[in-house]
N, C-alpha and C positions, 0 to 999 in steps of 0.2 A: 575604510573598506570592510564590509562584512564578509566573513568566510564561513560558509556552512559546509564543512568537510570533516569527516571522521574516518580515519584509516582509508583514505582515498575514495570514500563514498559520501554522497549527500544525504543519505538516510541509513538507518540500521534495521529497517523493517522489510526491505525489499525481498530478501530471501524467504522470509516467512509469509509475505503476501503471495509470492509465487507458490510456495508449498501449500498454503491453505486453498488457493484457487485451483490448483491441480488436484488436490484431494477431493474437491467438490465437482471436479470435471466440468468446470466452466471456462469459457474462453476469456481473453482479455477484453474483448468487445462486450461480452455479457456482464463482466464485472463493471466496466465503465457505465453500462446502462443501469445497473443496480445503483451505482453511486449517484447517477444523474437523477433517478427517481427519488433518491434520498436527499436531494438538494445540493450535491457537490457536482458542479459541471466540470467534467473531465473526459478526455478522449482516450481511445485505445492506445495511442502512441505514448500518452502520459503514463498509463499503467505499465507499459513496457519499460519506460525510463525509470519508474519507481522500482520495478523488479531488478533492474541491473544496477541501481544505485546512482543514477545520474540526475535524478530529480529530487528536490527537497520535498518533504511531506509535512504539511502544516498539521498542527494538533487537531483541528476540527476534521481534517481529512483522515487522520489516523483513527479517530473515534468512529467515523462512518465506515471506514474500511473494515474495522473490527466487527461492527454490526452486520455489514453485508456478507462478511466471510464467516460469521457465526463463531468468532474466536474472541478472546479478550485482548485489550490493548496491551496488557502485560506480556501476553504470549507473542504478539507481533513485535514487541520490543526485545524479546529474548530474555525476559525477566522471569518467565514462568514456563516450566517444561510441560 
């Protein structure tokens, strides 16, 4: 059985995704649309689940999230201030 859980969450980027999205004043729906245009098919409810940490984020999704939010992957992972 595979377990994708770290400190009770399925990802470590959710808080930073929310922060970057709110800084740009875009909705979860708008972010989902940007991701879809970039080739990652994702719905608004998945963005919500990413932000609260209940959805796993694949590496390719992380790269596109960073691009759409105009931040680095390192920043999303909390490795860069």
